[in-house]
C-alpha angles and dihedrals in degrees: 000000000000116000120231114269095247092055091049090051092051092048091050091052091048091052091049090049093051093046095048091044090054093046103038101025099043117008097043097047090046091049092049091048092049093050090049090059093060116114109271094026104056095076092053093044090054090054101269093272118199122206133190122191088353092303125116106241102168147297127292087217098051123060123226138189123255102207137131128245091278092057094249121131115266105240093213093061135064111249125233125231118272119281132208093186104119109300088344131308093006105159090201091058103041107169148131128235091247088214119140135211092267091060097104107133122084126217101232122226124246105261092212091058092046090049089053092052094252131127121241106226091197094057116098136177116229120236089253093055091046090055092045093048094048093046091052092048094048090047091054092046096049098035096243136117106281096186120126135182113276092019127115120227086251092061104256134112112283097229131147133195107217119198127197144084112325123232122222090266091055097253126125105231095176110035121200098188134014127192129187098227100200099042110083123210109247092027098059121038099205132011120256089249122034098210141008118206093339096313122111113244118236128208116245119259123213114254096019119125114231097167093115091059121094109249109232121181112208115218099203127190100295119129119269086229105052119206089233109071123231097252089059091062104033131064123227124252091255097038088225103084107148093195139079129193119265087242092059091045090054091049089059097044096090094053094046092047092051092050092050097042096243135113122272088238091060091052093044091053089054090050089053091052090054096047115115123203131223117303109263087357097285112046122091126343135289111278145181122222104229098203094050092045091051091049090051089051092053091050099046103028109022115202115258093228 
């Protein structure tokens, strides 16, 4: 006896459901799990855990911070690159800032909230100011020049809003007003540049609209090759990068050596031993795993404190 068409269609759908459930819901996950247990793959499949003295201290595939209880960098350890994942290196919130190179203007905080000890949730640092602030902080920590092009000495983006009649090419040849957009009145005493094309530069005021001004980044006199490398001031796309560049590691060697009572040459030799080359000889860049380097430091040159 031939079943009605609608019943045959439902039976066919049920068979397809059972087959794909068995293949994709059971067989495929079991096959992936089995492959992950093969020698050479199991460690990575388990999260690349790293142990010291029998204690789990982290993962070689996920970065972490090396700071004290006050949030300041521990001088005896190499520091990781910045992270935008959650509050920093949160594997449950892996993310990038999604800010591009044209993000150069800050959203200034409400001074009344700041004076009351509160945080303004609407305020936001531009990517340029984040880079400038990080570069200045790293420069102070490592004892080098933290200046960068398009950054003020105070560590914010050197950006002006220039008002006046526009020329055909979009420039303002004869400004009538100039404002330093990322330097807030009441926070900064004087702007990073006193005048622009003969017009005195003003500090930005909270709540004022400067959208009609022409945004002009000012390069300044900083070297085109800053002492602080790029990976020290920018976060990775995942926010979880466990590596830093050999250049950034060498920059930190003097501080770490001083904190551990050894010579910079000894620390630099350890950095060199932990440097990995390009994948397959041509992909990516040489890198240093920060966690493994710091563990090697603790083993070879224990901190005096």
